[in-house]
N, C-alpha and C positions, 0 to 999 in steps of 0.2 A: 179028210181034206179034199177040197174041191180042186182037182188037178187041172180044171179048165181055167182057173184064175192064175194069171202070171203077175207077180209083184216085180216091179222094175223101179230103177232110181237113177238119177244123175250120180256121177261118181263122187260127188261132194258128200255123200252119206257116210263115208269113212268107216264102213263096216269091215270086220275082219274077213280074210279070205275064207275061213271056215264057215262063218255065218252065211256068206254069199253062196257057197257051194251047198251047204246042208239044206238051205231053203230054196234053192233054184232061183235066186234073185238075179234078174238081168240088169246089168250095169251099162249105162250110157255115158261114155267118157266125154267130159268137157275138155276144152283146149287151153293149153298154157303156151304163151308165146315168149320165146327168148330171142331178142333181137329180131331177125327176119324169119326165124324158124318156128313152126307151130308143132306142138306135141300133144298127144292124147293122155290126159290124166290117168295114171294108174297103168298105162300100157307101155309107153316109150319115154317116160320121164319120171324121175324120182325126186323126193325132197332134197336129196343130196346134190342133185344137178342144180337145183335152185339156189342152194346155199353157195355153191361154187360160182354160179353166174353172178350173184349179187356181190360176192367178195371180189371177183375179177373186174366187174364193170361198174360197181357202185349203183347200178340201176335195178329196179324191181322188175320181175317178169310181168307180163300183161296176161289177163285172162280174157277169153273170148266165148261168148254164148253161141251155141249152135243155132242154126236157122230152122225154119219150118220144114224145109226139105230134108234136113238131117233127121229130124224126129219122125217124119213120115216114113223114111227108109228103115228106121228102127222099129216102128210099130207095125208096119204093113205085113211083114212075114209072120208075126205072131197072130194077127187077125186071120191070115190065110190058113193057119193051123186050127182055127176055130176057138182061139183063146180070148178071154176077157182080160184086159190089162189094167192094172192099177199102178200108175206111174207117179213117183215122188220127185218134185223139183226143189232145188235150192230156193230159199225165200225170194219172192218176186221183188222184195225190197233191196235185194243184193244183186240180182241178175234178171235179164230178160228171158231166161230159159223157160219159165212157166208160160209166158205169153206165146212163145214159139211152139211149145209142146201142145198147148191148148188149141192153137190154130191148126196144127197137124191133125189132132184128134177130130176137130170139126170137119176138116176136109175128108178124112177117111170115113167118117160117119159110122164107125164101128163101136164096139164095146170097149171104150177107153175112158177110164176115170183118171183125170189129172189132178194131183194134189199139190197145192202151194204149201210147202211144209212150214212156212214162216220161220224156218230155221236153216242151219247149215251144220256141216260135220255130223257128229253122232246125235245132235239135236234132231236132225233130219233122220238119221239112222234109227233112232228110237221109234219113230212113227213107222218106218219101214218094217222093223221087227214086230211091232204091235200088229201090223197088217198080216204078217206071216202067222202070228199067234192066232188071230181071228180066223184066218183061212183054215188053219189046222183044226179049229173048233167047228168047221163046216159052215161058217157064216157066208152070206151072199156077198157079191162084189159091192152092191149098193150099201149093205149094212156095214161093211168094212170101211168104205169111203166115208159114210156118215160118221162113224165112230172116230176115225183118225182126224177128220176135220174138227170134231168137237174137242180133241185133245191138243191140238196144235199150240194153243196159247197157255197150256199147262206144263209144257216142256221147259225144263231148266236148261237153256243153252248158254253156257258161260265158260270163261277161261281166264287164265292169268298169263300174260306174256312176260318173258324174262327181260325183253328189251322192247322199247317203243320204236326202234329204228325202222322196221318195216311199215308200221302204221304211220310214222312220220313221213317216210318217203312216198307212201301211198296217199298222202293228203288227208289222213284220218286223225291226225294228231298235230297240234300246233308246235311251233319251234320252242316256245316257252315250256310247254309240257314235256317235250322230248328232252331238252337239256336239264330241266328241273328233275326229271326222273333219274338221269344219270348221276347228278350231284347228290341227290337225297335218297337214292336207291328206292324209288317209288315204283310199285308194280300195281297197275289198275286191274280191277275185275272188269272185263268186257262181257256184256251180256246182250241178249236179243230181247227187244220189245217191239211189238207191232211189226215184226218181220225185219227190224233194222238193228244194227249194232250200236251200242252206246256205252260210255264209261259209267259203271254202276257204283263202284267203290274204289278207294285207294288204300293200298297197304304199303307199309314201309319196312325195309329190312331185307334179309335174305329170302330167297324163294322158299326155303323150308319154313321159315317163320310165316311168310305170307300164305302159304298153302294151309297152314293150321287155322289161321283166321278166316280164310276163304271158306273152308269146309264148315267151320262153326257158324258162319253167316248163313250158309245154305241150310243148315239144320234149323236155324231160327226161322228162316223164311218158309221152309217146307216141313212143318211138323207132321204132315200127312203126305204120303207119296206112294206111287206104284212100286211095290217091292220086287217086281219081276226081275228087273235088271238095272244095272248102272254101268255107264261107260267111263273109264278113265282114258281120255284121248289126249294125245300129245304129238308135238312136231319134233320127233327124234330127240326127246328130252333126255337129260342125264338119267341113267338107271336109278340112282338113289332118289331122285325127285319122283319118278314114276312109282317106285315102291312106297315112298312116303305118302303119296296121294292115295294109293290103294289101301294102305294101312289106316289112314284117317277115315276113308269111306267105310271100311269094315268096322272100325271102332264107333263111328258116329251113327251109322244107319244099319238097317237089317235087310239088305238086298239078298235075293236068292242067288244072284251071281254078279260078280264085278268083272267086266270084260275090258281088257286093255286093247286099245286100237291106236294105230299111228295115222295121223292126219295125212291126207293125200296132198298132191301138189297144188291144187286150187287153194285150199285153206292155208297151206304153208306159204304161198305167195304173198299172203296178206298179213301174216302174224310172225313169221320167223321161227328160228329154232328155240327149243326149250319152253315153248308155250304149252300149257297143260290145263285141262279142265275136267271136272267131275260133273257128268250129265245124267239126268234121269227125268222121269215124268212125275210131276206133282199131282196132288188131288185138290 
């Protein structure tokens, strides 16, 4: 492994603490704003804080992209240690973070490769982990950067929300869709395309039933896939839903490992509790 290469990411990658520690991944926390107070994702705010805030106020949290100076302060100490940095941002279609990180990299003029993940949550995390795999194989920073950029649009970043309330309050769902989903028990599949979220499919019935159809749809769409790993990522979902999603992933695919992770505060702010997704890299 090339120890001079540091893999880093915005906190939106939603990787497990074990993966972050084992691979020496440096995490840059984005900000969540509750009322007039700003918090650092993964450091001084939890998804439970967000659920409590929405229940109390009826308002969604706001998220805030860091600025160029924030990224400069993050990158500079690593460059002074003689490291080359490969940094992963949440999709530029969802945040200005990539633009600010790129500006900081240009200002510093060092060995910093900034990746627009075209994804979020563990869709972004899959690319981070792929970079760690390639580093372990002894690949150069340029080779890692080129490879992960080539994989960005092969990543299945998708999930099913239990409620459209958060998407509705955030202006990403119409009033008709929101109330219709409540009456008819409709759960959409939300996916990423060209770096932006869009409603891909609609399922009706219980979340258990919808999960089964969702995973079946994924299997049909991705007959070939990278079997290295799969993420089952959720926003503090009910344990039985999480176990069902993992069971379906095991029965339907042949991944070397299926890793459960909990979505951080940034993703939770936009999707609400009980959202769950099965994410992996297609071929």
